N, C-alpha and C positions, 0 to 999 in steps of 0.2 A: 337350943336346938338349929341342927343346919336344913338348910332350904336346897334339896339336890333334882338335879334337871337328870334324868332316863330319857334319850332318845330310844326309837326303839322297843317302849316300856311293856309293850302288849304281848312282843314274842317270845319264843323259847325263853332263851337266855335273861331277856329284859324284865320278864315279870317275873324270875326269883330274884331278882335284881330287887327290885320295888319293895318286893315282901321283905330280905332280910335287912334292907336299907327301913322299912318302916318300924320293924320290930328291935332295932337297935336305937327307934327316937328322933329319928328324922323326920324331918316333912318332905315329902316325893311325892315329885309334878312328873307321871308320865306321858312320854308327845310320840304317840303314833297316827299312822295314814290305816295302816290293819289291811293293809295288802297281805300281809302273811304273818301279822301277828292276831289276835282273837279276844274279843272282850272275856270270853269265856277263860280268857290267862288271868283276867285282872280281877275279876268279878268279886270274886271273896275279899279285895284292900281295901273296896268302898264301905266298910262301914266303920273305915280308920276315918278321923276327921281330917288327918294329916294328909290323906291322899284324896291327886284331880290326875283328871287324865283329860286328855286337848288332843282332838281328832286334828293332823295338822303334817303335812309333808316339810321335810326336811328341805330339799332342794328349793323351799323360799323361806326369806328369813324370817327369826322369830325373834320377838322382843317382852324379855322377862325378866325376874331377877332372883337367882339366886346365887349360894355358893361354890355351889361343884359342878360340873358336868359332865354323863357319863355317854360318851355318842357311840351307840349300839346299831342306830337305825342303816339296816341293809337287808335285804334278802339273800340266804346264808346257803342255800341249795341249790345246784346246779339246776334241779326243778325249777325254781321259781325265779335265780337271776337269769337262767339263760329264758326263760320266757318273753320279757324284754329290754335284750340287752344295754340298751341305751340310758333305758332308764336307771337300769344298774350304776353305769358308770355316771350317771346324774347324782344320783342319790351319794353315792361315797364321795365323788369329789364335788359336786356344791353342796352337799350337806354336808360336809368339811368344812369349805368356806363358811359355810353361813353361822355354823358350832362354833369355828374360832372365832370371828368377827361378835359373835355374843359373848364368848367368854372375855377379850380384850376391851371390849364394851365395859363390861361389868366388873371386870377385875377378877374373874372365878376360875378355880382349880378346873382343866377339864382333862377328861382321859380318852384314849381315842381304843377301844376295840378294834385292833386288826386279827390276823389271820396266818397260820401257818402256811395259806397260800400264796402266802409273799414269796415262800421259796420255789415257789411250782413245783419241779418232778427235781429232786436234789441230787446235786452231786456228791453234796455232802454229809455223812452219817457219822450221829442222827446231826439234827441240824442245829446249831449255836447263833446266833444272835448277829457276829460280824457275818456271818455267810449272807452273801446277796442274793441266790436265789438263781434259778435257770428256767425263766418265765417266756411261754409263745405269747408275744404281744397282738396278735392278729387271729387268735385260735378261738373256738365256742366257748374257751372259759374268760378269757381277759378280759373281759367284759369287770368281769369280778377281782381277778388277781390284779391288775394293772390299776384297777382302779381301788384299790387299797393300797397301793404300794403307792398313789398321787398322795393317796390323804397321807400316809405317815410325812412323806414329804411337805408337804402342806404344814404341820402338825410342826417338824422340825424347822422350816423355813419361820415360822408367825414363833418360837421360839427365841430362833435365834436374830432377827429382825427385830421382834416385838417385846423379847424377855415376858411372854408366854410363860405361865406355870403348866408344863401338859404334861400329861404321862403317855406312852403306847406300851399294851400289850398285845401278844399276838400267841392266837389262840387256836389251840391244837383240837381234835377232833372230841366235839363234847356232848354227851346223852344223858336222858334224863327227863321225870314227867315234862306233860307240858312241849314236848315236842310236836311238832305238826305230822301227823300220821301219813299225810301223802307229800311227806319233803321232796320221799327220792334220797335220802341218808343210808348207810346202811346199817345202823344197828334200826332204826324206823323201819325200813323193808322187810329187810332181816324179822322182825318181831311181829309186823301185820302177818305178814304169810305165814308166820309159823301158827299165829294163833284161827288164822282162818284155814290151815292146812292145803296152801296153796304154793306148789314148786317156788324154793328158793333159789332165788335168780343168784348166781356169783358169777362176775365179768372178769373173762380170763380163765384160770386157773386156779384163783384162789391165795395164790402166795404173794400177793400184795399185802402190806403191810399198813397195818393204823396203829395208833396209841388214841387210847380212849379214858376222857377224862370224865368222872362223875359231874353233872351240872352244882351240886353243890361245893364242891371243891374248888369249878373255877368262880364263883362269885366273890369264896373267901380269897382267891389272889387277885379281884380283880379290886375289893376293897383294900385289902393291904398293902396293893399297890399306890390307890388313890391317898390313900393316907399316908402315905411315906414321907420323909422327909424332900426339903424342896433341892432340888438337885437330880432328882433321880428321875432325868426322861423315859429311860427304855432304849429301845424299844425290851421287852421281858418275855421271855416265851411262858407261857404258861398251859400246861398241858399233862398227862401220866410219862412217864418214859416207860411204863412196860408194852412192850411192841408185840401184836397178834397177828397171827395171817388172818385173812379176813373167810381163809375157810375154814379157820377156828374157833371164831366168833359164829360164823355161820351151826357149828356143831351145837358149840355151847346154847343158843334159844334155840335148837331143838331139842336138849334136852331139859332144858329147865320148861318149857312151854307142853312137855310130854306130847310133840307136835307129829303126823304123819307125815310132815312135808318130805320130799324129795330135793336133792340139790341139784341145779342144773346149771351148765354154765354157757355162759355168751359172750361174744366180744370186748374188749375193752372199749371204754369210750376213749375218746382224741383226749391228748394229752390228759389222761390220769396219772398220778403219782404213782410212781412204784412203791414208795417206801415213804415213810413218813413216823417221827421222834424224836422227840424235842430232848435238847438238853436244857436241864434246868436246872444248874449252877446259879447260874444270874439271880432267879429266885429265890434261891436257899437262902444267896447270900446278901443280897440286898435286900428282902422284904421277908425271910423266914416262913418261907412257903414251900409247901410238897404236900401232894395230895395224898388222901388217906384211904378214899373208900375205896376197896376191891370190885372188882367188873361183876364176879359173880353175886357179890351185893346190892349193885349199880342195879345191874340188866333185873335181878328182882323186882327192884322196884320202877321201873320201866316196866316191863312187862304190866304190873299190876297196876298199872294207866292206863296201860291202854287195853287193856281188858276191860275197863270201864266205859272205853269210846269206842266201840265196837257196836256198831248197830246191827 
């Protein structure tokens, strides 16, 4: 039985990861400061004697004994990470330093949950891991984009300088149950608006694209990366390579919810990427991973979750 630490373990992705790790027979330690994560996401896990949770902010050092570390802690939606941009950068950078320091002290393997936002508004499409990105270093999204880029720098410097056993994945748009209903992300926004028959807000003309990966597929990819052989450091893209226009997603959700919502257009946010699609060749070749869940199936499960959470 492995002892596994998950930072951000009460968040959307972290809570699914904790659940899956428990199901696979591991001893799981969840760390979260509950800024965007919720106790509700992990309540069902406390029935297991092999699950524990600690309220802790990874901007401060942590002293525990574990075999593996998944570093997920960070607000990941623009609404949340722009609320306190300085704290967002601290969480990504100081948090990475603290978790890398912990991994070095206890000789643990560590995985960084990086993001497709390291590519910024890409001039290469689809995005391959070798692409260096096109990121505004001083814009309102920079606290997250550049914070995650700096975290990757730290991970690879710790690997080169201290021979640390690191793994880095770049996560593309992910959706599913346990998403925060008011996180401002496109899937949760559209579903909440559709279920309450409010106008669905599409920024720009809706021709911008995203690739949506269901959370179960992502967790499978993250665990495959963590369990890959030593020397596979990444970065490796994890996302669904099927690309959809935002307007297509809006119409899908209206249809699935039988909503009376109408689509209204608003101006594009600053530095919002026009296109987003992963090249997942490395994931296929190195960890034998590709997503399986079709978007309509994933959306149905996500809609069912949100229906239960509308007060």
